C-alpha positions in Angstrom: 87.0 50.6 78.7 83.3 50.4 77.9 83.1 46.7 79.0 84.7 47.6 82.3 82.1 50.3 82.9 79.3 47.9 82.0 80.6 45.3 84.4 80.8 48.0 87.1 77.3 49.2 86.2 75.8 45.7 86.5 77.6 45.1 89.8 76.4 48.4 91.3 72.8 47.9 90.0 72.5 44.4 91.4 74.8 44.5 94.4 77.3 42.0 93.0 81.1 42.0 92.9 82.7 42.3 89.4 83.8 38.7 89.8 80.2 37.6 90.3 79.1 39.6 87.3 81.7 37.9 85.1 80.7 34.4 86.4 76.9 34.8 86.2 75.8 37.5 83.8 75.3 37.2 80.1 74.6 39.4 77.1 70.9 39.6 78.1 71.9 41.3 81.3 74.0 43.8 79.3 71.1 44.4 77.0 68.8 45.1 80.0 71.4 47.4 81.6 71.8 49.4 78.3 68.0 49.8 78.0 67.7 50.9 81.6 70.5 53.4 81.5 69.2 54.8 78.2 65.7 55.2 79.8 67.2 56.9 82.9 69.3 59.2 80.8 66.4 60.2 78.6 64.2 61.1 81.7 67.1 62.9 83.3 67.6 65.1 80.2 63.8 65.7 80.1 63.7 66.7 83.7 66.6 69.1 83.2 64.8 70.6 80.2 61.7 71.6 82.2 59.7 68.5 81.1 60.2 69.0 77.4 61.5 66.0 75.4 65.3 66.4 74.8 66.4 67.2 71.3 68.7 64.6 69.6 72.2 65.7 68.9 72.4 65.1 65.1 75.1 66.5 62.9 74.3 68.4 59.7 75.5 65.4 57.7 73.2 63.0 59.6 70.2 65.2 59.1 71.0 65.6 55.4 71.3 61.8 55.0 67.9 61.4 56.7 66.3 64.0 54.3 67.8 62.2 51.3 66.5 58.8 52.6 63.0 60.2 53.2 62.9 61.5 49.6 64.1 58.2 48.2 67.5 59.6 47.1 70.4 57.3 47.7 
């Protein structure tokens, strides 16, 4: 499903048909699309948060793992 949405995203962004995307685009185009959408999402979240940087959605386990890694605990 994700690949279909990425093809659709590339087609919309560059004014191509899905067939044209399949025939002409490569992984570099997908990389650029991913970066651009991440950048847009970040700034949208920041705008919706009154200009304050959005807070990442980490789970307690992810935060615990980060703490352990920063202390050098495996």
